[in-house]
N, C-alpha and C positions, 0 to 999 in steps of 0.2 A: 504491500502501502504505500502514498505518497504525494503529499503532496505541496502545494510549494517548490514544489522538486527536489528533498527531503525523505532518506526512505525512510517512512517507519515501524516501527518495533509492533507483532503486531502478540495474539493475543496466544499462537499456538507455540508462537517462539520466546516467550519466554515463558511457557510452562514448561519450556526446555530448556532450560535454561535451571530450570530450577529442577526439575525432575538429573540436573548432570552436577546444578553442586550442591546439595541431597547425598549424590554416588557415587562420590565427593570427598562432600566436609562429612556424614552420616549426618542423623534427620529421623527419629522413631517417624513423619507424619507423611504425607507428599498431599495431605488434604488443601482447598485450595476455596478458598467463596469467588467463584463466578463473576460473579456481578460484581463486589469490590474492587478488583483485576480488572475488567477493563474501565469502572472507571477512571479508576489510573492511566490509564490510555487514554484516556480523553483529552484531550488538548482546555489551553485557556481560549477560543475568541483572536485576546489583547497578543499572542505570540506571531497570525497572521501577519503582526503589520510591519512586526520586525523587520531591520535588516535580515539578510539570511541565515549570518555567523550568529545575530545574538541570539535569532529566530528557533536554532538548531538549541544555546547554551537553554534557552526559556524550556524549550519540549525538556531537554536529558531533565538536569534541573527537576524541571516535572511529571515525571518519569516518576526517578524515584520517593522527592517528597512522597507524593500519594500513597507509592508503600508502603515509601515507615509509620504512616500515617494511617491506613488506611486497612495496613495487615492481610490485605488481602488471600496470604498465605500462612497458611497453620503450621509448619519452617520457617524459616530462614529469612523473613519480612527484609532483616537489614543487610550483610549477606548481598540476595534478591535489587533490595535498593539501589548502589552502589555499578551489578554484577546489569540489572539497564543500565541505565547513563550512561557507568560507560560503550558495554552494544553500543546505543543509539548511536554517542558518537564516532565510534569505530566502522560504521558504517555507513559511516556520512564522509567519511574520512578526516575528522579533523583531531585535535590533536589531546591529550589528554597528559596533561605534566600537574602530575601532585603523589606524595611520598601512599606508599599502603601505611602509613603511621597517620598520619594525614588525612588520609577518609577514612581509621576505626576509630578518632577522635570526633568527624567529624557527624561522621554517622547515629553514635555514643553520644551525641550531643542535643541533634538532632532529634533522635529517639524518645529521650529523655526530656526535652518537650525546654531546652537549654536556647535553645536557637530557635528568631521565628523564618517562615515558609521566603522570605526576602532575603534575611543572612545566609541560605543555605542556597537561594542566588546567587547571589552579588558572586557566594565563592564559587561555585561552577561556573559562573563567564568569569572567573579569578583566573582558574584554573586549566580556563578550554582553550587550544590556538585559536586566534580569526584567520587563518584561513587555511583551508582545504590541506592534503596530502597531495601535492603532484596537480591540485585546481589554485588556480588563484582566483581570491575571494568575494561573493560579488552583496558591492557595497559595504 
């Protein structure tokens, strides 16, 4: 699925990532609330007006934040939030510049409610490159 030139995460793709993470790191349950997951994948309409790179960053932030807050998976919402965010950026060939330690801290802060969605989005904007690998960014 694509909108405004971006490749988007699909329900099937996110479920496959979750299955992979559970297989790799363990977890007793692969249960998922499909309605909550579907809501996590629906973007804000405000994102449509942003320049391409910023729209991509905001959508990536949205995916991660909604998974952290809506908790669609019985197990593994925190790693899934980051996996969805980074996978989306990789699908659209945007670089991600954050250490594993910083990612862990930010995910824990967001999951615990110690940062706002705006702070989460600002972090993502600051860690994502503005140019796609191999392609000059538009706007």
